[in-house]
Biotite code that builds the C-alpha atoms (Angstrom):
import biotite.structure as struc

atoms = struc.array([
    struc.Atom([-27.675, 18.236, -28.883], chain_id="A", res_id=1, res_name="MET", atom_name="CA", element="C"),
    struc.Atom([-30.077, 15.678, -27.533], chain_id="A", res_id=2, res_name="SER", atom_name="CA", element="C"),
    struc.Atom([-29.239, 16.162, -23.867], chain_id="A", res_id=3, res_name="THR", atom_name="CA", element="C"),
    struc.Atom([-32.304, 16.053, -21.645], chain_id="A", res_id=4, res_name="THR", atom_name="CA", element="C"),
    struc.Atom([-32.460, 18.411, -18.692], chain_id="A", res_id=5, res_name="ILE", atom_name="CA", element="C"),
    struc.Atom([-34.021, 16.994, -15.530], chain_id="A", res_id=6, res_name="LYS", atom_name="CA", element="C"),
    struc.Atom([-34.550, 18.140, -11.986], chain_id="A", res_id=7, res_name="SER", atom_name="CA", element="C"),
    struc.Atom([-31.211, 18.290, -10.183], chain_id="A", res_id=8, res_name="GLY", atom_name="CA", element="C"),
    struc.Atom([-29.129, 18.998, -13.293], chain_id="A", res_id=9, res_name="ALA", atom_name="CA", element="C"),
    struc.Atom([-26.134, 21.283, -12.779], chain_id="A", res_id=10, res_name="LEU", atom_name="CA", element="C"),
    struc.Atom([-24.807, 23.761, -15.299], chain_id="A", res_id=11, res_name="LEU", atom_name="CA", element="C"),
    struc.Atom([-21.327, 25.218, -14.843], chain_id="A", res_id=12, res_name="ILE", atom_name="CA", element="C"),
    struc.Atom([-20.216, 28.401, -16.572], chain_id="A", res_id=13, res_name="ALA", atom_name="CA", element="C"),
    struc.Atom([-17.451, 27.829, -19.110], chain_id="A", res_id=14, res_name="GLU", atom_name="CA", element="C"),
    struc.Atom([-14.206, 29.269, -17.807], chain_id="A", res_id=15, res_name="GLY", atom_name="CA", element="C"),
    struc.Atom([-15.327, 29.094, -14.169], chain_id="A", res_id=16, res_name="ALA", atom_name="CA", element="C"),
    struc.Atom([-12.373, 28.824, -11.812], chain_id="A", res_id=17, res_name="ILE", atom_name="CA", element="C"),
    struc.Atom([-12.839, 25.601, -9.868], chain_id="A", res_id=18, res_name="LEU", atom_name="CA", element="C"),
    struc.Atom([-10.751, 23.647, -7.334], chain_id="A", res_id=19, res_name="PRO", atom_name="CA", element="C"),
    struc.Atom([-8.046, 21.504, -8.963], chain_id="A", res_id=20, res_name="GLN", atom_name="CA", element="C"),
    struc.Atom([-9.486, 18.448, -7.215], chain_id="A", res_id=21, res_name="SER", atom_name="CA", element="C"),
    struc.Atom([-12.834, 19.046, -8.909], chain_id="A", res_id=22, res_name="PHE", atom_name="CA", element="C"),
    struc.Atom([-12.904, 16.826, -11.970], chain_id="A", res_id=23, res_name="HIS", atom_name="CA", element="C"),
    struc.Atom([-16.085, 17.500, -13.823], chain_id="A", res_id=24, res_name="ILE", atom_name="CA", element="C"),
    struc.Atom([-17.309, 15.687, -16.897], chain_id="A", res_id=25, res_name="ALA", atom_name="CA", element="C"),
    struc.Atom([-19.494, 18.064, -18.834], chain_id="A", res_id=26, res_name="ALA", atom_name="CA", element="C"),
    struc.Atom([-21.020, 18.550, -22.228], chain_id="A", res_id=27, res_name="THR", atom_name="CA", element="C"),
    struc.Atom([-21.720, 21.844, -23.952], chain_id="A", res_id=28, res_name="ALA", atom_name="CA", element="C"),
    struc.Atom([-25.343, 22.772, -23.423], chain_id="A", res_id=29, res_name="TYR", atom_name="CA", element="C"),
    struc.Atom([-25.836, 26.419, -24.372], chain_id="A", res_id=30, res_name="ILE", atom_name="CA", element="C"),
    struc.Atom([-23.222, 29.028, -25.282], chain_id="A", res_id=31, res_name="PRO", atom_name="CA", element="C"),
    struc.Atom([-21.112, 29.720, -22.197], chain_id="A", res_id=32, res_name="GLY", atom_name="CA", element="C"),
    struc.Atom([-22.554, 26.893, -20.086], chain_id="A", res_id=33, res_name="TRP", atom_name="CA", element="C"),
    struc.Atom([-21.802, 23.191, -19.709], chain_id="A", res_id=34, res_name="GLN", atom_name="CA", element="C"),
    struc.Atom([-24.072, 20.483, -18.354], chain_id="A", res_id=35, res_name="LEU", atom_name="CA", element="C"),
    struc.Atom([-22.322, 18.455, -15.623], chain_id="A", res_id=36, res_name="ALA", atom_name="CA", element="C"),
    struc.Atom([-22.762, 14.761, -16.315], chain_id="A", res_id=37, res_name="THR", atom_name="CA", element="C"),
    struc.Atom([-20.915, 13.177, -13.393], chain_id="A", res_id=38, res_name="ASN", atom_name="CA", element="C"),
    struc.Atom([-21.897, 15.267, -10.370], chain_id="A", res_id=39, res_name="VAL", atom_name="CA", element="C"),
    struc.Atom([-25.008, 16.312, -8.452], chain_id="A", res_id=40, res_name="ASN", atom_name="CA", element="C"),
    struc.Atom([-25.376, 19.146, -5.945], chain_id="A", res_id=41, res_name="ARG", atom_name="CA", element="C"),
    struc.Atom([-24.460, 17.084, -2.872], chain_id="A", res_id=42, res_name="SER", atom_name="CA", element="C"),
    struc.Atom([-21.312, 15.758, -4.583], chain_id="A", res_id=43, res_name="ALA", atom_name="CA", element="C"),
    struc.Atom([-20.492, 19.304, -5.709], chain_id="A", res_id=44, res_name="LEU", atom_name="CA", element="C"),
    struc.Atom([-20.921, 20.632, -2.169], chain_id="A", res_id=45, res_name="THR", atom_name="CA", element="C"),
    struc.Atom([-18.743, 17.889, -0.698], chain_id="A", res_id=46, res_name="GLN", atom_name="CA", element="C"),
    struc.Atom([-15.955, 18.291, -3.272], chain_id="A", res_id=47, res_name="THR", atom_name="CA", element="C"),
    struc.Atom([-15.891, 22.085, -2.960], chain_id="A", res_id=48, res_name="VAL", atom_name="CA", element="C"),
    struc.Atom([-15.748, 21.998, 0.856], chain_id="A", res_id=49, res_name="HIS", atom_name="CA", element="C"),
    struc.Atom([-13.080, 19.275, 0.921], chain_id="A", res_id=50, res_name="GLN", atom_name="CA", element="C"),
    struc.Atom([-10.934, 21.479, -1.307], chain_id="A", res_id=51, res_name="ALA", atom_name="CA", element="C"),
    struc.Atom([-11.321, 24.345, 1.191], chain_id="A", res_id=52, res_name="GLY", atom_name="CA", element="C"),
    struc.Atom([-13.341, 26.420, -1.254], chain_id="A", res_id=53, res_name="TRP", atom_name="CA", element="C"),
    struc.Atom([-16.718, 28.073, -0.679], chain_id="A", res_id=54, res_name="LYS", atom_name="CA", element="C"),
    struc.Atom([-20.070, 27.479, -2.320], chain_id="A", res_id=55, res_name="LEU", atom_name="CA", element="C"),
    struc.Atom([-22.477, 30.405, -2.167], chain_id="A", res_id=56, res_name="PHE", atom_name="CA", element="C"),
    struc.Atom([-26.187, 30.090, -2.826], chain_id="A", res_id=57, res_name="HIS", atom_name="CA", element="C"),
    struc.Atom([-28.917, 32.669, -3.214], chain_id="A", res_id=58, res_name="LEU", atom_name="CA", element="C"),
    struc.Atom([-32.213, 31.344, -1.915], chain_id="A", res_id=59, res_name="SER", atom_name="CA", element="C"),
    struc.Atom([-34.163, 33.276, -4.519], chain_id="A", res_id=60, res_name="THR", atom_name="CA", element="C"),
    struc.Atom([-35.715, 30.858, -6.982], chain_id="A", res_id=61, res_name="LYS", atom_name="CA", element="C"),
    struc.Atom([-35.282, 31.804, -10.609], chain_id="A", res_id=62, res_name="LEU", atom_name="CA", element="C"),
    struc.Atom([-38.222, 30.919, -12.838], chain_id="A", res_id=63, res_name="GLU", atom_name="CA", element="C"),
    struc.Atom([-38.690, 31.290, -16.539], chain_id="A", res_id=64, res_name="MET", atom_name="CA", element="C"),
    struc.Atom([-41.834, 30.645, -18.549], chain_id="A", res_id=65, res_name="LEU", atom_name="CA", element="C"),
    struc.Atom([-41.539, 29.958, -22.282], chain_id="A", res_id=66, res_name="VAL", atom_name="CA", element="C"),
    struc.Atom([-44.402, 29.079, -24.605], chain_id="A", res_id=67, res_name="PHE", atom_name="CA", element="C"),
    struc.Atom([-43.873, 25.953, -26.662], chain_id="A", res_id=68, res_name="GLY", atom_name="CA", element="C"),
    struc.Atom([-44.275, 22.219, -26.572], chain_id="A", res_id=69, res_name="PHE", atom_name="CA", element="C"),
    struc.Atom([-42.429, 20.023, -24.091], chain_id="A", res_id=70, res_name="ASN", atom_name="CA", element="C"),
    struc.Atom([-39.304, 19.651, -26.144], chain_id="A", res_id=71, res_name="ASP", atom_name="CA", element="C"),
    struc.Atom([-35.728, 20.335, -25.216], chain_id="A", res_id=72, res_name="GLN", atom_name="CA", element="C"),
    struc.Atom([-35.522, 23.372, -27.524], chain_id="A", res_id=73, res_name="ASP", atom_name="CA", element="C"),
    struc.Atom([-38.140, 25.154, -25.402], chain_id="A", res_id=74, res_name="THR", atom_name="CA", element="C"),
    struc.Atom([-36.366, 24.096, -22.200], chain_id="A", res_id=75, res_name="VAL", atom_name="CA", element="C"),
    struc.Atom([-33.044, 25.296, -23.644], chain_id="A", res_id=76, res_name="ARG", atom_name="CA", element="C"),
    struc.Atom([-34.615, 28.663, -24.480], chain_id="A", res_id=77, res_name="LYS", atom_name="CA", element="C"),
    struc.Atom([-35.850, 29.062, -20.888], chain_id="A", res_id=78, res_name="ALA", atom_name="CA", element="C"),
    struc.Atom([-32.437, 28.096, -19.497], chain_id="A", res_id=79, res_name="ILE", atom_name="CA", element="C"),
    struc.Atom([-30.700, 30.610, -21.786], chain_id="A", res_id=80, res_name="LYS", atom_name="CA", element="C"),
    struc.Atom([-32.835, 33.340, -20.252], chain_id="A", res_id=81, res_name="ARG", atom_name="CA", element="C"),
    struc.Atom([-32.133, 32.143, -16.715], chain_id="A", res_id=82, res_name="ILE", atom_name="CA", element="C"),
    struc.Atom([-28.370, 31.897, -17.291], chain_id="A", res_id=83, res_name="THR", atom_name="CA", element="C"),
    struc.Atom([-28.313, 35.485, -18.570], chain_id="A", res_id=84, res_name="ALA", atom_name="CA", element="C"),
    struc.Atom([-29.703, 36.472, -15.174], chain_id="A", res_id=85, res_name="ASN", atom_name="CA", element="C"),
    struc.Atom([-27.169, 34.309, -13.325], chain_id="A", res_id=86, res_name="VAL", atom_name="CA", element="C"),
    struc.Atom([-24.216, 35.659, -15.348], chain_id="A", res_id=87, res_name="ARG", atom_name="CA", element="C"),
    struc.Atom([-25.319, 39.232, -14.634], chain_id="A", res_id=88, res_name="ALA", atom_name="CA", element="C"),
    struc.Atom([-24.904, 38.462, -10.921], chain_id="A", res_id=89, res_name="LYS", atom_name="CA", element="C"),
    struc.Atom([-21.466, 36.865, -11.579], chain_id="A", res_id=90, res_name="SER", atom_name="CA", element="C"),
    struc.Atom([-22.530, 33.414, -10.403], chain_id="A", res_id=91, res_name="PHE", atom_name="CA", element="C"),
    struc.Atom([-20.914, 30.421, -12.090], chain_id="A", res_id=92, res_name="ASN", atom_name="CA", element="C"),
    struc.Atom([-23.228, 27.491, -11.360], chain_id="A", res_id=93, res_name="CYS", atom_name="CA", element="C"),
    struc.Atom([-26.916, 26.787, -11.831], chain_id="A", res_id=94, res_name="LEU", atom_name="CA", element="C"),
    struc.Atom([-29.019, 23.991, -10.362], chain_id="A", res_id=95, res_name="GLU", atom_name="CA", element="C"),
    struc.Atom([-32.218, 23.103, -12.199], chain_id="A", res_id=96, res_name="ILE", atom_name="CA", element="C"),
    struc.Atom([-34.949, 22.384, -9.657], chain_id="A", res_id=97, res_name="LYS", atom_name="CA", element="C"),
    struc.Atom([-37.961, 21.708, -11.855], chain_id="A", res_id=98, res_name="LYS", atom_name="CA", element="C"),
    struc.Atom([-38.989, 21.499, -15.493], chain_id="A", res_id=99, res_name="VAL", atom_name="CA", element="C"),
    struc.Atom([-42.720, 21.241, -15.998], chain_id="A", res_id=100, res_name="GLU", atom_name="CA", element="C"),
    struc.Atom([-45.231, 21.557, -18.798], chain_id="A", res_id=101, res_name="THR", atom_name="CA", element="C"),
    struc.Atom([-48.396, 23.587, -18.266], chain_id="A", res_id=102, res_name="ARG", atom_name="CA", element="C"),
    struc.Atom([-51.234, 24.914, -20.406], chain_id="A", res_id=103, res_name="ARG", atom_name="CA", element="C"),
    struc.Atom([-52.880, 28.304, -20.631], chain_id="A", res_id=104, res_name="LEU", atom_name="CA", element="C"),
    struc.Atom([-56.048, 28.504, -22.737], chain_id="A", res_id=105, res_name="LEU", atom_name="CA", element="C"),
    struc.Atom([-54.902, 25.369, -24.548], chain_id="A", res_id=106, res_name="GLY", atom_name="CA", element="C"),
    struc.Atom([-51.424, 26.708, -25.342], chain_id="A", res_id=107, res_name="PHE", atom_name="CA", element="C"),
    struc.Atom([-48.555, 24.659, -23.919], chain_id="A", res_id=108, res_name="PRO", atom_name="CA", element="C"),
    struc.Atom([-45.683, 26.288, -22.077], chain_id="A", res_id=109, res_name="TYR", atom_name="CA", element="C"),
    struc.Atom([-42.688, 25.207, -20.047], chain_id="A", res_id=110, res_name="ILE", atom_name="CA", element="C"),
    struc.Atom([-41.710, 26.524, -16.627], chain_id="A", res_id=111, res_name="VAL", atom_name="CA", element="C"),
    struc.Atom([-38.106, 26.015, -15.578], chain_id="A", res_id=112, res_name="VAL", atom_name="CA", element="C"),
    struc.Atom([-37.155, 26.699, -11.942], chain_id="A", res_id=113, res_name="SER", atom_name="CA", element="C"),
    struc.Atom([-33.535, 26.992, -10.847], chain_id="A", res_id=114, res_name="ALA", atom_name="CA", element="C"),
    struc.Atom([-31.186, 28.260, -8.141], chain_id="A", res_id=115, res_name="TYR", atom_name="CA", element="C"),
    struc.Atom([-27.897, 30.034, -8.702], chain_id="A", res_id=116, res_name="SER", atom_name="CA", element="C"),
    struc.Atom([-24.665, 28.971, -7.013], chain_id="A", res_id=117, res_name="TRP", atom_name="CA", element="C"),
    struc.Atom([-21.171, 30.392, -6.976], chain_id="A", res_id=118, res_name="HIS", atom_name="CA", element="C"),
    struc.Atom([-17.963, 28.433, -6.401], chain_id="A", res_id=119, res_name="ILE", atom_name="CA", element="C"),
    struc.Atom([-14.906, 30.403, -5.302], chain_id="A", res_id=120, res_name="GLN", atom_name="CA", element="C"),
    struc.Atom([-11.828, 30.163, -3.102], chain_id="A", res_id=121, res_name="HIS", atom_name="CA", element="C"),
    struc.Atom([-12.406, 33.360, -1.106], chain_id="A", res_id=122, res_name="SER", atom_name="CA", element="C"),
    struc.Atom([-14.641, 33.534, 1.967], chain_id="A", res_id=123, res_name="VAL", atom_name="CA", element="C"),
    struc.Atom([-16.324, 36.789, 0.882], chain_id="A", res_id=124, res_name="ALA", atom_name="CA", element="C"),
    struc.Atom([-18.766, 36.525, -1.995], chain_id="A", res_id=125, res_name="LEU", atom_name="CA", element="C"),
    struc.Atom([-17.499, 38.083, -5.187], chain_id="A", res_id=126, res_name="GLY", atom_name="CA", element="C"),
    struc.Atom([-13.905, 38.717, -4.118], chain_id="A", res_id=127, res_name="THR", atom_name="CA", element="C"),
    struc.Atom([-10.916, 37.381, -5.992], chain_id="A", res_id=128, res_name="ALA", atom_name="CA", element="C"),
])
């Protein structure tokens, strides 16, 4: 898997119930999550609202720090940890805000920042 994660990338949980009009092209990224390749957040928001569905967002930024060099394996490891947090809250979408390399005492590490989103038909968060 040589997919590069950049700022603005969207990950959608596998098996997420989405509007029928929402045609997403995605590739497997980590177990249980797909990387959307044909949509950004503004297109997602527009498509979801046009279908009459709701898009919920928690303003709390999720951040994960993982030691390692700036390679996609380290980024993937950080995203796995973030998605575990998102799944625990029953959210089905994740927007990557920033991927940056830093150093601490000469040791490289990656910081991945993201926001969780949830797409659903109901007006109340978490209801069927």
